[in-house]
N, C-alpha and C positions, 0 to 999 in steps of 0.2 A: 504493501501499502505505500509507503513513503518511497518507495523506490517512482511509482507511478505520477506521485504528485511531486518529483522532483525532476523527473522528464518534464511532465506538463507546463513547469516552471522554466525549465532550460528553453523547452520550445516556446512560450509566450514570450522570453526575453529574447530571444533571438528574434521570433516574429517583428518585435517592438523594436530594434535598432534595425533590421530593414527597413521599416517604413518609416525609421525617423531618417537613416540617410549615412554615409559616411561622412559626407560635406557639411550637413549639420553637426555632425558631434564632433569635426575636425574644428569648424570653427565654432563652435560654442566652447573648447576646451581654448582657443585660443584667445577670447575675449574675458574669459575666465582668469588665464594667466597675465596677461595684458598691462594689469598695474604692478607686474613683478618687473614689468623691465621701461615702464613707462614712467615718465618725471610728472612731477605735479602738472604742467601746462598742457602735454600730451594728454593727458587723464583726464580735464575739466576740459578745455580749451578745444580739443579734437577728439578724445572719446566722447565725454560728454555732453557735448555740444552735437554732434554726428550723431548720436542715438536721439536726443531731444527730436532734429528738423527730420530725423531719419522718419519718427512716430508721424509728425505732421506732414510727411510723405507720403507715407503708408494709411492714413484720415485718406488721403484725396484718392491713393492708388485704390482703398473698397469702393468708393465711391465711380471712381472713370475706369477701373479697370473691369470687373465686375457689374457697375449701372449703367456704365455711359454717361456717368453724369461729372462736367469737368466743371469743378470749382473753384474759384479765385478766393475762395471766403474763408479758407479753413486757419489761418494765423487769424481771422476773425475769432471763431467758436475757440482759438486758444488764449484768444485777449480774454474775452468774458471770463476765463476762469483767472488768469489771471489777476485780471481788475480787482473779482470776487474774492482772491485771498487777500489781497491788499486793502480791501471794503472787510473782509470777515475777521481780519486777523489786526495783525498790529502793523503800524508804521511809522516812521519817522515825516510825513508829513502835515501834521496837525489836524485831520480833517481824516472825517469816519474812524475806521481804525477801532473795531467795535473789540478785537481782543478775546475772540473766539478761538479755543485751543485748535492745534491744526487739525487732528484725528474727525475733530466735528466740520472745520470750515473745507477743510480738502473735497470731501464727499458732496458738499454744497455746491463748491466750484464746481466740479466735475457734471454736475448734475443742471447747472445753468450752465454749463456750457452745451451739453447734450442737447437739452430744451432749445435752446439757441438755434443749434444745426440743424434740427428737428423742424423748427418756425422757418428759417430759410430754405431747408427742404421741399417743403406747401408751397414756397412761392414760389419756389421757380423748376418741380418737376413736373408743372403744365406744359414747360418748353422744350427745347433740345437743341442739340448742338451751339453755334454760337451764341443763341441767344442766352442759355444757361448760363454761357461763360458770361456776357455783359451783365447778366441780370445778378449774380454773384459778384462781378468786378463793382458796379454798382451799389451793393450793400457793404461790402468792404470799402470803399472809399466816403458813403456817407456814414460810415461808426466812424472811421479816423478823424474826419470832419469834425462831425457830433463831440470825441471825444475829447478835439482840441478845443473845443469852446463853450463846453462845460465843465464847470467849477465843481457845481454843488456835488457833484457825482465823482466825476473823473480827476478831480484838480487840475481841468486845463491842459496846457501844451507842457505842464513840471509834469504831469501825472503823480506818480508816489515813488516814494524812497525810502531806503530803512528796511527793508523784508527782511526776514531772517530766517534760514530754514530750519526745523525742529530740530531741538535734540531730542532725542529717543536713545532709549538706555542707553546714556553715558556717553554715545554717538551724537557727534556735530555734523547731519548731515549734508551741508556745505562743505564740510573738509577732502579733498581731493578725491579718496580712495572710498571714503564711503558711496558718496554722490556720485562715482559713476558706478560702481557696482548698483542703487539704487534707480540709476538711467538705463543699465544694462538690465531690470529685472523686471522694468515694467516696458522695454521695449519687447523683450521676449514675452511677458505675458501677451500682448496688442499683435505683436507678430504670428503666434499660435492660435489668437483667437481668433484673426483673421482665414488662417489658412486653416484650421479646422470649418470654420465659417463657412468658407469659400466649396468645403465639400459635402455641407449638411444641404437638406432641403431646401431651405431659406435663401441660399447662397447660389444653389442650382436654379433656383426660378429666380431668382434677381438677373443674375447672367442671362436666361433665354426670355428675359422682361427687355434686356439688353438688348438679345438680338431681333425679337419678334415682337413689339408688345401690341399689337393689334389681335396675335394668335394668343397669345397666354390671356389677353383679356376675352376673345370669347371662351374660351375652356373655363372660363370663370374664377379668375385669380381677380383680386384689387390689385394695377396694376400701383396706383398711388399709393396705399397702402405700403404697398413692399418698398419702394423709392426711398417714402418718407422713413420710412424704419431705418433703414441704410443709412440714412442721415444722421437717424440717433445714435446709431452705433459709432459711425466717423466721429461722432462729438464729442461721444466718452472719450475715444484717443487723444483728439485735438486738445480736448479738458484738459487731461491727464499731462500731456506735453507742455500746455501752458503751465499748468502747477509747477513742474521741473525749471521751463526756461524762467518765471519768474524768483523762483529760489538761486536760480543759475545767477541772474541778472542784478538780484539785491533790489529791483524796482521796474514799472512797469509805466509806460508813458504811449501818449498816439503816436510816436514814432516802433515802440515795441510792434501795433496794427498797422502801420503805411502798407502803400501799396505796394512798393517792393518788396515790402517781406510776405506779402501774400504772390509776387509772380515768381520771388525767389523758391516757397514752396512748391512750385508750378514747374520751374527747371528742375528742381532737387527729384522731382517720380517722374519727368520725361528721362534726364539723362539715365537715371539707373534701370528703369524700364518696368510699366507700368502692365505688365501681363504675370508677376509676380510677385507676392511680399516682400519678396528680398530686395528687388531694385531700389525702393525708395533710400534703403540704406543706404547703397552701391553709392545712389547719387548724391547721398547726403555726405559722404564723407569725403568723394571727390572737390564738391560745391565748399564744403569747410576748407579744405586745405588748400585751394582757390586762394576764399576769402582771406585767411591766415597770412597765408605767405606771398600770395601776387602784387601785394603794395610792396614787397622790397626787390622784385622785378620789375616789376614797370611802373609801379609810382601809386599815389593814393588817384589820384583821379583818372587812372588809367585801369584799376583791374576790372571794373564792372567789363572794362570793353573785350579783356581776355575771358572774364567765364562766358560772355556771349557768345564768344568765339567756337570756345569749345565746344558751348553747344550746342550753334550751326553745326560743327564738322559733328559730333556725334550722330545728331539726328538728320544730318544729311547722308552719313554711310549705313547709319541702322534707324530706323523709325520704330526699333524695339528697345532703345539705347545700350546700356552694357550687357542689359540683359540678352538681348539681339546679337551683341557681338560675340557674345560667350557661346550662344547660341549654332552659330556660324562657322566658331573653329573648334568647340568639340568635337564633330564628326572628324575634320580632318586629327586632330589628334590621337584620337580611338583608331581611325585607320594608321597612322604610323606606330603605336603600341601593338596593333595587331601585324605586322608584319616584319616576314621572317629576318633575324640578322643575318649578317654573311656569312 
């Protein structure tokens, strides 16, 4: 009996490893061990920042890749949770700041972001293509100017400063290594949730709606409800990223949710690729590295030009981004590995 149980357990473990894939295991081990070789700068400014914007790109990938809905309002959704943390928690701006503990403020902030995302989705899902992009861009722009001009709630142009990450179990979660692992943990959870969700009944239905909404409506599916629920889920991911972003910067202002930041999220998702959840994280690493070091190469006035040129080259060579390039290279590598030696 014990031998049968042990055999079954071993078989289940092997099946689990096969489903997980060698690539996920190697990448996971590398990310866990990364703090052992990286300085504090590379842990937070590169590692943590890439994971945060990878989550923002992932929320866009969920909408665009699986739902066919391109949004330029994901940084706006993240801004909702960021401002909520500043207002519900503590800040040094002497405006609002209700002093809620982090374990209460964070769920409310993420919930506010999810509801804001669902509202944006409810407004925009009745359109398609370029019209969805324009509506979400209009919402992002209007929110930016409203936050800049409103002092009673958003403190105008200055925003909120002095926002500190919590200290929990004696650990300061803004310290380099804890913050990196916090970002990594939430990024992995978000990635796993999207990957699992894409294979669920809802995920398959959403993809079918993307391909042929009229047929799915004729089959009895509530197309609008499915799309709005996808916006809600994307809002949860963007909301978590917004919490990490405000803890990372220690402040939030209209500049955090500006149109340039909204376009950065789109660039990240497109550069990495919209056909798999890993794509936005690849794009985030590329863009964050360029944003960090391009100034030293081409100067502060031209680094955005460099990012734009890299974006155009990647899209021109591979419309599916880095994942598309890898998809082209992988078969050739497989053929080379199978070719007999001399």
